[in-house]
N, C-alpha and C positions, 0 to 999 in steps of 0.2 A: 625859826626851826631849830631844835636842838640837834648836835652832832651825838651820834650814836656811840655810847659808852663802850670803851673797849677794855678787854679782860686781860688781866696781868697774871692770872693764875696758868700754871702748866698745862700742857694739853693732856686730856684723858689718856690713859693707856689702853692699848689694844692688847688683848691676850688670845695666844693660839693655842688650844689644848688638843693633842692627839694622845693615842693610845688604844689599846685592843679593846674590842666590847667587854662591857663588865669593870672596866677601870675607874669609871664613875666622872666620865667627861662632862656629860650633861648635868649631871647633880652638882658638881664642884663649879662649873661654868655659871649656873644659875645663882648659887651662894656666893660666889666671889661678886658677881655685878651687883648683889644686896649690899655689899660695903662701901658702894660710891653713891653720890647724891643723885647721879644719872648713870645708868646701867643699862645696855642691852646685852642680852644673850641671843646668838644666832646659832642654831643647831643644824648644822648642814642636813641630818637624816629628816627633819622636819621639813626643810625647803624642799627637799626631793620629794616629800609625799603630796607637795602641792601639784604633781604631775596625776590627773586623773584618768588620763586613757595612755596606753602604752608605755607606763613606767617600767623600767628595765631595773629589776633587783639584782644585786651582787651574790646573791644564793639561789639555785645552787651553782650557777656558774658565771663567772664574769665575762660579759660580751662586748664587743666594740660599742653596742648602742648602750649599755650601762657605764662605758669609759663615757662616751659622749654625754651622757646627761649628768654624770659627776661633775664634768669640766663645766658644764652650763651652770649647775648649782653652785659651785665654786666661784664661777665669775659672778654671780648674784651676789653670793655673800660679801665679796671683795667690795662691790658696789654698795650695798648695804652698810656695812662697816665704814666706808668712807664717808657716806652721809651722815651716819650717826657721829662719828669721830669729828667732823667738821663742826658739828652742834655740840661739842664738848660732852659727849657722851662716851663713859668706859664701855668697851666693846670685850665681850668673849666669844669667840668663834669655837665651836667643837666638831672636831673632825678627825677620822682616822686617815691619818695621811704621814706618808714617809718624808723624811727632812728634805732630800733633793727636790720632790715634786713640789712641797711646801714652798721652798726658797722661789721656784718659777712661779706659782699661782699666788702666793700671799706676801712674801718677803719682797720680793721687787715692786710689788704695787700698794703695799702699805707703809705708811711713814715709820721709817727705821728705828729713830729714836724712843718711839714709844711702844713698838713692836716687842711682846714679850713671849718667847716660844717656850711652851711647857709640855713634856710628855708624862702622863700618868702611867707606871709602870708596876703596877701590883703583880705578886706571885699568879701563876696560872690558877692554882687553888681558890684563891679569893677572888679573881675575875670569874672563876666558873661559878663560885657560891652567890655572888652578886648578880650575874647573868640568870641564874635559876631563881632567883626572888623578884626579878623585874616584872613589874604590871604596865609599863608605858609602850609595849610594843605590841603590834596588831597581829603577830605570828608566834608560833611557839618557838620561844628562845633556846629551847633546846637545840634546835639547828644551828645554833652558833658555837655549841660546844667544841667542835673540832675546829673551826675557822678561829676560836680563840685561843687554842693551843698552838695551833702553826702562826697566826699573827703575832702573839707575844714572843714567841721566839724571834720572829724575823724582825720584829721592832728592836728588839735587845740588840741585834746584831748590827742595826744601822749607827750612822755617825753623827747622831744627834748632838754629843757634845762638842765634836768637831766643828759643828755648823752652828754652835751658839745656843742650843737648847740645854734647858735645865731639866733634868731627870729626876721624878719625884717616886719613889716607891711608896705609895700610899696603902699598901697591904694593911698595916696596923695603926694607921691615922683615921681619926675622926675626919668629917667633913669640915667642921672649923678648923681642926689643926691643919688639913691640907691646905685650906686657904689662906690661912694665917702662914703657911709656910711659903706659898706662892707671893705673899704680899712683901714678906720679909725680904724675899729674893730680888725684887725690883728696887728696893729701897739704896 
């Protein structure tokens, strides 16, 4: 019986992408994972949509049940990320999350040396324009216009840099340019 071969390559990275709606988190995460031999994109919103009865959406109002369901989805994302990371997949998680909450949910549970935290922070105008062009949502995306304005401002005021995040203003960047900037930042 042959012994299993051990790999000497470095563990694959895990990326946590945050930002307001319309920042490009989903698009960038998927494009980023295409740069690796094995990559998985875990969009929190998609996982939340698995709830077929009793889903609590964040709009028009955030409720305790909304918070509970987001917490459950984030726990599932962590477990999925760990499973794939152990199999040497690069992982990209996209979630609109603030740095303190991300620290408790993701940073404390995922391998620190391989976790790269990125916040995409385009201008409000760019986020609104991107949101208006989206076709991947099952609801009228205009409902996100005011939350985009509010969340963009709230995210800009968060201590991302102090908590080890890389901020990227991708207002004028293409998808490829944004992905390349992320990859350069981890080298």
